[in-house]
N, C-alpha and C positions, 0 to 999 in steps of 0.2 A: 504494500500500500504506500501512498505518497508520503504519509507522515513517518513511516519506517525509513524510507529513503532519506528524508530530511534529517531525521534523528541520527542516522548512520554518518552522514556527511558532517553534521555539527560535531559529533564525537571525534571524527578524524581530524578536523581542524583544531579542536581543543587539544587533542593529544599531540599534534605537531608543535603547537605553541608551548605546551607544558614540558614536553620531552626536551625541547631546545633549552628552556629555562632551567631544567634540572640536569643538564649535561655539564661536564667538567669545564669546558670553555664557554658554553652558553651562559652560565650563571654570571660570569664576569662581564660579558657583553651586555647582559640585561641591566646589571647594576650600574655600569658605566653610562648606558643610554639614559637611565632614569636621572642620574646626576646631571648630565648635560642638559636634558629637557627642563629639569627643575631650575637649573642655572639660567636658562634662557627666558623662562616665564616669570619667576618671582621678582627679579629686580626691575623689570620693565612693565609689569602689570599696572594698569590705572587703578585709582581708588574706586571701590564699589559704591555706587550711589543708591540710597534707599529713599523711597517716597513714603510719606505718611498721609497723603491726601486720599480720602476714600473715593473721590470722583475719578482719580487716576486709574482705578481698577474696575470701573463700570463699563459696560459695552457702549460703543459709540452711538448706538441707536437710542439709548436711554435719554429721556427728556432732561433729567437732571444733569447728564453729561453735556448735553447741548447748551444748557444754561451756564455750566462751568466753563465751557469753551468760549462762549460769548464774553463772559467776564474776563477770561484770560486774554482775549483778543482786544477788547475795548478799554479795559482798565489797565493803566500802566502797572508795571510790577510793584511799584511802591504804593500804588493806590488800592491794590487788592486787599480787602480788609477781612479780618476775623475779629470782630469787636470783642473786647474784654468787658465783662460786666462786673463792676465792683458791687458787691451785695453787703449791706450793713443791716444789722438787726440787734435789738436790745436783748440781753440775756434773760431779763425778767419778763419779756414780752409786753412791757408797758410802753406807752407812747414815748417818743424821743423827748428827752429833757432839753432845756436851752443849752446846757453844757455839752450834751452829746451832739446836738445840731452844730454847735460851734466847732467841735472836734471834726465832724464830717466836712464842714465848710473849709476848715484848715487843710484837710486831706486833699480836697478838690483844688484849692489854691496852690498847694505845694506841688501837686502833679502838673498843674498848668505851667508853673514857673520853673520846674526842674530842668536841669541840663543833663542829668544822669541818664534819663530815659528819653528816647527820641519820640516825643508825643506829637501826633498829628492834630488831634483835638480831643476834648473831653466835654461831654454834655451831661448836665445834671439839673436838679431843681434850682440850684444856686445860680446857674447861668441862664436857665430858662424857667423862671417861676410860672410862666403860663402853662407849662406841661407838668404841673404837680401830680396830676392823676396818673401820668405815665411813669413817674419816678418814685412816688411815695405810695405805700400800700394804704388801703382804706382804714386799717387799724392804726396807721401812723407809727408802726414799730419796725417797719422794714423799708429800706431805701436802696435805690440802684443808681449807679453812675456808669455811663457808657464811655469807654476809652478806646480810641483807635490809635495804633502805633504807626509811626511813619516808616515802617519797615515791612517787607513782604512776609506773610505768615510762614512761608516755608524756607526762609533764610536760616542759615545755621545759627545766626545770632538771636533768632526770635525767642527761644526759651529763656535765654539769658536776660533779654529785655523784660519779659514777663516777671522773672524772678526779681529784677530790680524794682519793678512796680510793686510787687508784693512786699519788698523790704520797706519801701516808703510808707506803705499802708500800715504795716506791722509796727513800725517805729512810732507812728502817731497813735495807734490804737492802744499801745501799752500804757498810755497816759489815762485811759478811761477803762475801768474794769468792767463796766456794764455793756460794753460794745463788742460785738463780733463782726469783723469786717474781713471779707475774703474776696480774692480776685478769681473769677471763673468765667462763665460764658463760653462761646466758641473759641475765643483766643486763649483763655486759660486751659480749656480742655485740650486744644491742639498742643500747647506747650507741654502739658503733662504727658500726653501721648508720645511726643517727640523724645522727651527725656527718658521715658520707659524704654522705647525702642533703641535708643542710643546705648542703653546699659545692657541690652540683651546679649549681643554677640560675645563680648569679652567674658562676662559673668558665666554665660552658658557653657562656653568652651572650657573654662577653668573647672567648673563643677563637674562637667561630663568627664573630663580627663581624670580627675581625682577619683570620681566614683567608679569608672571603668577599671582604673589601676587597682584600687582596693579590692574590687570584686574578683578580678583576675588573680590577684595574689592569694586571696582566700580560697578560691576554687582550685587553682592549679598549683599553688605552692611553689611556683618557679618564677623568679624575677625576670628571667629571659622570656618565658612564655607570656608574662604580663606586659613587658615593655615592647616586644616585637610588634603586636597589633597596634599599639599606640603610636609607635614610630612610623609605621607604614600609613596608618589612617591619618596621622597628623600631617605627613608629607602630602598625601592626596588632598587633604583639606585645603592646604595652602595653594596647591596647584589649581584646584577647582575654583577657588575664589578668584584667582588671576584670570583663568579662562572665562569665567562668568562675567567678570568686570569688562573684559574686552568685548564680549558678545553684547553686553548691556549697552556699551557705548555705540556699537554699530547697528543696533536695531531700533533706535529711537523710542517711540511709544509702545512698541510691541512687547518688549520685555521690561515690565515695571516691577521692581523688586522692593519689598518692604522688610522690616526687621523680622516679621513673622516668617517670611519665606526663608531667610538666611538662618533663623533659629531652627526651623524644621529641617533644613538641609544639614545642619550640624548634628542633630540627634540621629537622623536617618543614616548619615555617613558613618558616624561612630558606632551606631548599633549594628547596621548590616556589615560594615567593614570588619568589625571585631568578630562577628559570626563567621564570616568567610575564613578569617585567619584561624579560628578555632576548629572549624571543620577540617581544614588542611592539617593543622598541627596534631589533632587527635588521631587522624588516620596515619600520619607520618610516624607517630610514636608506635602505633600498632604494627606498621610495616617494618620499622627498625628492629622490632623483636623477632622478625622472621628472616631478615637478611642484614648482613653487616655492611654492605655497600650502600652508603647513604644516597648516592645518586640513583641507584636502582630502586631503593626504597621510596624515594620521592616520585620517580616515574610511576611506580605502582600506586602510590597515594593519589596522584592526580588522575590516573586512569579510573580510580574508584570514585573520587569525589569531584573531579574537574567538571564533569557534566552537570552535577547537582549545583555546584557553585555558579557555573555559567548560567544555568537555567534560573537560579534564584536571582542573580543580578539582572538578567534579561527581563524577568518578570517585573521588577521595579522599573526598569527603563521603559518597557512597553506601557505599563500603567501610567508612568509619568508623561510619556508621549501622548497618550490619550487625553490627558488634561488639556492639551492644546485645543481640543474640541469645545472646551468651556467658553462661555461668553463673559463670565466674570474674570477679569484680568488677574485678580489675585490668585485664582485657581490656575488660570492659563499660564502665568509666569512661573508658578511653582513647578510646573512640569519640566521645563528646561533646566531650572536650578538643580532640582534633585536628580534628573536624568543625567546631566553632565557629570555631577559628582559621583554617582553610582557607576557610570560607565568607566570613569577613570579608576575607581576602586576595583572594579571587575578586572580591568587590565592589570592592575597591580597584583590582584589575587592570583592571576594566572601566570604572572611573570616574576614580579619582584619578590613575593612571599616565597615561592619555591626556591628561587635563587638564594635568598638570604638563609633559608633553613638548610639548604644544601651545603652552604659554607659552614654553618655551625654544627650540623649533624646532631649527634646525641646531646651536645652541649645546649641545644635549644631547650632541653628539659632539666638543666642543672638547677638544683641538686637532687631532684626527685628520684631519678634513676641511677643515682650514684651511691657510694658507700656512706656509712654513718660519719666517717672522717670528713668527707666532702660536705656533708650536711652541717657539720660543726663549723667548718670554714665559712660556709654560706651564712650561718647564723651570726658570725662575727662581722663579715663584710656587709651583709644586709640585715640590719637590726630587726626589720619587720619579720624576717624569716625565723628569727629565734622564737618569736611568739607562736608561730605555726608549729615549729619543732617541738615546743613544750606540749602542745595539744596532741601532736602525733605520738609522743612518748606516753602520755596518759591513755590515749586510745589503744596503743600497743599492749601495755601492761594490763589494762582492765578487760579488753575484749579479745584481742588476737591471742595473747599468750595463754589466757584462760580458756581459749577455744569457744567463747560464747558466740562469737560471730564468724567463726571459721567456716568457710564454704567447702562443699564437696568437690566442685570443679570450677574452672575459671569463668564459666558463664553463669554460675549460680549466684548472681548478684541481685540487688534490690529490683532492678528493672526486669531482670529475667524472671523473678518470682511474680512480679506484677503482670508481665506478659503471659506467664503460664496460667494465672488466675483468669485473665481476660479471655484467653483462647479456650480455656476449659468451660466458661459460661458466657459466651459472647452475647446471647440474647438478653440475659439478665443484666449484663454490664451495659448494654445499649439502652435498655428501659430505664435503669437507675440514672445513668448519665444524662439522658435526654430529659428526664423528669426534673433533675436539678437545674439544668440549663433553662428549661421552660419556666421554672419559678422565677428566674431572673427577669423574664420578659415583663413581669408585673410593673417594673419601674417605668415602662413606656406609657402606662395608663395616665392620661391627663397631663403629660409633660408638654411644656411649651418652650419654644426657642425665644431668645432675645436678640435684637439687633442694636441694642442700646450701647453706644461706645462708653457712656458713663459707667455702665454695669461692668465693663471689662477692667476698669481702673480700681485701685485699692480704695476702700471706704474713707481713708484718711487723706486722700488727694484733695487739694483746695477746690478744684473744679467740681468734684462730687459733693463736698460739703456745702459749697456756695449754692449749688442747685437745690439742696435740701432747704436752705434758708429761703431761697427765692420761692420755692414751692409752698412753704408754710405762710408766706406773706402775700404772695401774688398768685395769679393764674400761672401755672407752670409753663404755659406756652410762650411766656415772655422770654424764656431762655434762648430759644432758637426759632425765630419766625420762619414761616414759609415765604420764599422769595420768588416773586413773579417778575420776569424781565421782559420788557417790550422793546424790540429793536426797531428804531425809526430810520436807521441806515446812515444818515449823513450828520455831519457835525452841527451842533446847536439845534438839531431838529426836535429834540425832546422839550425845548423851551418855546417852540413854535406855538402860538395861541391855539391854533386848530388842534394840534396834538395834545396840548394841555387840557383842552375840552374833552378829548377822547379819554385821557387818563382819568379825569375827574368822573366821567360817566362810568368807566370801568370800575373805579373805586367804589362808587355807589352800588353798582351791580354786585361786586364781590363781597360787599358787607353782608349780603344775604346768603353767601355760600355755606355749605354744610360745615359745621364745626368752627366757624370763624367767630372769635370773641371780640377782636379789635382789628382795625385796618388802618394803615397809614401809607401815604404816597407823596409825590411831589406837590399835589394840590391840597393834600390833607396831612401835612407832616406831623401833626400832633393828634391824629385820629379824626374820624369822621364827625364826631360830636364836639370837637374843640371849636372855640370861638375864632381861632386863627385857622383860616382855610378858605377854599373857593378860588375860582379863577381870578377874580378882580383883586382880592387881597394878595394873593401869591405874586401876581405880576407886579403889584406896587412894591412889594418887598424886594423882588428881584432887581428892580430898577433903582431902588432907594440907595442913597449914599450916607444915610443917617447911621452913625456908629451904633446906636441903640438897636438897629435892625440887623446888625451883623450876626448875632447868635441865631436868629431865625433864618437868615440866608444860608448859614452854615448847615442848619438842619435840613433845609430844602435841598441843598446840594448833595446831601447824603443819599438822595433818592435818584441820582442820575450818575452816569459815567463821567469821567473827567472831560471828555470831548462833547458831552451832552447829546450823545447819539442814542443812548440807552436810558430808559426810564424803569425804575424799580418800584414795586408795590410790595409791602410787607403785610402778611396775614398772621395775626397772633391767634393760635388755636386754643380751644377750650379744653384740650387734652395735653398730657405730657408729650412733647414733640419727639421724645426718644423711645416711646413704647409702642406696642402693637396697635392700640386704639388710635394714636396719633398717625401712624402710618396708614391705617385704613381710611383716613380722611383724604389722603392724596388722590386716589382715583376718583373719589366723589367730587373733589374740587376741580379736577381736570375735566370730568364729564359736565359739570356745571358750567365751566368756561365755554366748552363747545356748544352748549345749548343756549346760554344766555348772553355771552359776551359779544356775539356778532353785532348786536344793535348799538354797541359803543362805537362802531366804525373802525375798530382796530383789526389789522391783518393778523389772524390767529396763527398763521404759519410762521410769524415772527414773534410769537409769544411763547415763553418757556417757563414751566413751573419747576423751581429748584429749591435749594436750601437743604439743611441737614435732614429734615423729615422726608423730603422727596428722594434724597440720595439713599436713605435707609429703605424706603419702599422699593425703589428700583433695584437695590441690592437684594432684597428679599425675592423679587421676581426672578432675578438672574440665578440666585442660589437654588430656587425651586426647579427652574429649568435644567440647570446643570445636574442636579441630583436625579432627575427623571431620565436624562439623556446619557450622561457620561458614565455614571456608576454601572449601569447594566453592561455597557461596552467593555469596561475594565474587567468585570467578572467573566464575560465571554472570552476576552483575550487571555486571562489567566487559565481558563479551561483549555484553550487551544494549545498553550505552552505545555500544560500537563499532558495533553493528548500526544504531542510530539515526543516529549521526554519519556513517557511511560509506554508509548505505542499501544494505548488502550483507549476505548471509548467509554467504558463503564467507570473506571477509576476516577477520571476527571469529573464526572457528574457527581459522584457522592463526595468527592473531596471539596468541590465547590459548594455543595450543600452544607458540609461541615463548616466551611468558611462563613457562610451566611448565618448559620446557627450560632456560631461563636460571636459574630458581629452583633446580632440582636441581643444576645445574652449580655454582652459587654455593655451595650448602651443601657439596657435595663438596670443592671446592677450599679452602673456609674451614676445614673440619674437618681437612684435611691440614695447613694452616698452623697451626691451634691446637695440633695434636699434635706436629709436628716442628719448628716454629719458635718458638712461644710457650710450649711445655711445659705445655699445658693439655689433658690426655688426655680430659676430658669436656666436653661443651658445655652451656650453659645450657638448661634445659627449655623456656623461652619463646622461644628463638632461632628455631626453625622457624616458629612462629606469627607473630611480629613481622616476620621477614624476608619472609614471604609477603605480609603486608599492605602493608608499605612498598615492597618491590621491585615488586610488581604495581601498586599504586595510583599509585606515582610513576613507574615505568618506562613505564607505558602512556601517559604524557604524550608521550614521544618517538614512540611508535607513532602516536598521534593527529596529532602535528605533521607527521610524515613522510607518512603516508597521506593526510592532508588536502591536502598540497601535490601529491602524485602525482595525486590525483583532479582537483585544479584544473588541473594541466598537461595531464592526459590529455584534457581537453575540447578542446584545440587542437593536440595533437601525438600522434604514434604512441606507444604505451605504453612501449616501450623508451626512446625519447628523453625522454618525460615523466618516467620514473623517473630517468634520468641527471641531468636538470636539477633535479628535486626533491631528489635526494641532494646535488647540488652546492650548491644554495641553502640547504638546511637542515643540511648536514653540519657546518659550522663552528659554527652555533648550538647544535645538539644536542650536539656535542663539548664546547663551552664550558659548556653547562648541565649536562651529565653530570659534567664535572670539578668544577664548583662543588657540585653535589648530593653527589657522592662526598666532596668536601672537608668539607661540613657534617656528614655522618654520621661521617667519620673523626675529627671533634672529640670524639666520644664516647670515643675511645680514650685520651684524656688523663685520664679519670675513674678513680678507684681502685676501680671495681666491675667484676669480670670479666664480669658479665652485659652491661653496657653496652659494655664494650670489645669483646666478641665481636659484639654487634649492630652497632656502628659499623663494625668491620672487614668483616663479611659484607655489609652493605648497600653499603658503598663498593666492594667487589669486584664485587658484583652490578650496580651502576650502570655500572661500567667495562666489564664484559662486555656489558651491554645496549647501551651507547653505541658501542663499537668493534667488536663482533662481531654481535650480534643486529640492531641497527638499520642498520648499515653494510653487512653482508654477507648475513645470513640473510634478512631481510625483502625487500630488493630482488631477490634470487635467486628467492624464492617468487613475487613479483609478476610477474616475467618468465616463469616457467614456467607460471603459471596463465592469463596473458593476460586475455581478456575475462571469464573465470570469476571474477576478483577482485570484479567488481561484480554478480554474479548475485544476484537475478533481474533486475537492471537491466542496461543497456548504456550504455557511454560511447563514442560514436563521435566522434572528433576532427573539428573543423571545419578547413578549410584556413586556414593562416596567411597573412595578407595580406602 
């Protein structure tokens, strides 16, 4: 059959590569080549740019993207604003006293006069007393001030400028013990997000390296076995970043990278790369016991596991490539980032790892396979090993010497006994295992995703705390208005009397739109019910040279682009603009505009509904589409890879079924943990997507490794015995690899972003379920029940063992 032919040729190519890397001269050529390539890439690679703008990752067809593009085109870089909202509230919730009002007035004056922060303007009740209802809550215990910086929101200096603004505020507030004053709003939120993403890469790499090193030392008790994967993966990590940075510069808007993408690439690379190194080193140690020639042992090692390692790597690469079919660019760009890194890691696993282990030979496992004298030396040279040695001595004298755990033969280990139990009662094992996993599904009942960027930040972030203050005193919609942009095309056209009439008409129409609590525009800068507004008044203020009118003119100018070709209307919703109910209003508002706005005379093809809430709504639509389209294709692709590797139609079907079973069980148990342990009632909207990609693409490694060994053993043994031996031989490696992979993803939990915390926890739990339940119990039980059907339409008839 065709897939037999493909599988044979893939194995031939892999063997040619690995045989060369394992040869006496080839190993040196491979290492020299890697040194040269690394030397050419690392010194000259550009810096990797990361975006934090959510609109950068939306599809081009999304209306909020069109609004963002219009702003980017018509507003100069320095005039693009993410207004910061200073929120003040009394601690005792009483009305502001005269002293407190004086303190807040001093804050406004100091910000206006400061040279420390590059302020474009500040608007408050002190500069615009006519807009008291806009800035002071009905209870008169909460106040806001709007600050626009004279710096683009996505400049590197932006978070620092916000921090300076917060310092000014904090210094003044310390004089008044009854005031809470915080800097939040879109500007504060953006600054907090940028700071978090800037801290991700370095912190995550350090934590991941330390965690993997400790786990490897504990599991393998060999400094060499522990350091080798880290050296190889660390090298690939640096090369990958350089290659990705070059591609990023050459693809323009196609490859948009954020801190989340690079963070995920880090854990995937360290997790999968360490797994590949462990698969090779474990089999190499096994082969060294059979032959003294280290080169021959490595050739046999790679003949045994090379195909499994290549298939595992290709599975991730294929799954990553399929992400290019996503319309959400944060998903789309993640594909090349992870795909490039894993491709380089796969090349290293088939070339550099065999070459390095061939050079070191038995020393790769020092001091585990050496005498007690060597172990004593290792304890002195490597202090950590002395702790392991003490535990080994205790284990030896308590268990081995007293024959409490002494085994009858070399295969009679823990996993051999588990496999014997599973094979003896496969149906019972299957029923019990599936029942346990099905119970985990209960976490899916009533679970809801969140698209709220505030929810992803720590509760102690100023932007989060300021929103809570704002919500307790004002309508929460004040924090992030829906922004409607009308493009009149030419310079100054937004101030044309005819167009001002159109804007005023549209403003009146939109005041009746679903969910709109308050509306403001060029002709109604202080709201539709304010005494200041209407065509006549606004035109008089625009033409006035009276200094007293300047604050009102500045307020009017906030609703148009610098060249006055674009007019903006702001809708304040009566719902939280960051939650599900707020997002649900966006399609209703857009439909309302289509039905009612034509009578205003405005060309609706030049009208765009944008703003934070619209971005979140369009993100939700893109996420739902990608989950429906992309995830099934990834599952089919994984099935096809398994079909080629195993040369079977039946095995890939039930292996994919176990993947899905593990996936839904993982989501269920994770959601229960988020709700009842971590006090996170909602889950990140991207969690199901990323969990599916990582759990399936990475978890299938263990499927491949186990099934390849079962197939290999089934050629010379009865299937039940072949399964027992395969589980015994691979159980320890899969468990170790699973623990390390779970550990690398759990490193995400130390980051101050709820999205990454939840993903790290869920993938770690999923890998543990996959390692200890699916691969150890479920798959062997299914193999035994199906018998020869596992290999249909082929047959594997065992030869007699000599």
